[in-house]
C-alpha positions in Angstrom: 53.9 -26.0 -28.4 54.7 -25.9 -24.9 52.0 -25.1 -22.7 53.2 -23.7 -19.0 52.1 -25.6 -15.9 49.9 -22.6 -14.8 48.0 -22.7 -18.3 47.7 -26.5 -17.9 46.3 -26.1 -14.3 43.8 -23.5 -15.5 42.7 -25.1 -18.6 41.9 -28.3 -16.4 40.2 -26.5 -13.7 37.7 -24.6 -16.3 37.3 -28.1 -18.0 36.2 -29.5 -14.4 34.0 -26.5 -13.6 32.4 -26.9 -17.1 31.8 -30.7 -16.4 30.3 -30.3 -13.3 28.2 -27.1 -14.1 26.8 -29.2 -17.4 26.1 -32.4 -15.3 24.1 -30.2 -12.4 22.3 -28.3 -15.5 21.1 -31.7 -16.8 20.2 -33.1 -13.5 18.2 -29.8 -12.6 16.5 -29.8 -15.8 15.5 -33.3 -15.5 14.3 -32.8 -12.1 12.1 -29.7 -13.3 10.9 -31.1 -16.4 10.3 -35.0 -15.7 10.4 -35.6 -12.4 8.5 -32.7 -10.5 5.5 -32.9 -12.8 5.2 -36.8 -11.8 5.8 -36.8 -8.3 5.5 -33.3 -7.2 7.4 -30.3 -6.5 8.2 -31.1 -3.0 9.1 -34.5 -3.2 11.3 -33.8 -6.0 13.6 -31.7 -4.0 17.0 -33.1 -3.1 17.1 -34.8 0.4 19.5 -33.5 3.1 21.0 -35.9 5.0 19.9 -36.0 8.6 22.1 -33.8 11.0 25.0 -36.1 12.2 27.3 -34.5 14.6 30.2 -36.7 13.6 29.8 -35.7 9.9 30.2 -32.0 10.7 33.4 -32.5 12.8 34.8 -34.9 10.1 34.0 -32.1 7.3 35.9 -29.4 9.4 38.7 -32.1 10.1 39.2 -32.8 6.5 39.2 -29.1 5.6 41.7 -28.4 8.2 43.9 -31.4 7.1 43.8 -30.8 3.1 43.5 -26.6 2.8 47.2 -26.3 4.0 48.3 -29.4 2.0 49.4 -27.3 -1.4 51.5 -25.2 0.8 53.1 -28.3 2.6 53.7 -30.0 -0.6 55.2 -26.8 -2.2 57.5 -26.3 1.0 58.6 -30.0 0.5 59.6 -29.6 -3.3 61.4 -26.4 -2.8 63.6 -28.3 -0.1 64.8 -30.9 -2.8 
């Protein structure tokens, strides 16, 4: 049975989503059931990194570089 490329990508995307959701669920449950009762609600919350002006710029730069990449790659492949 041959699976189309779109179906394969959709299946892998769903598996990725399910894996990330499952891990997040497990970590959230562990925090709520075991960590928070021992150390308190506020200390058990995830810590946010200190605001770094470079990290925001690096994030935006990476977003601007990686967002158009699928279109660039598709265009290069269509020229071949």
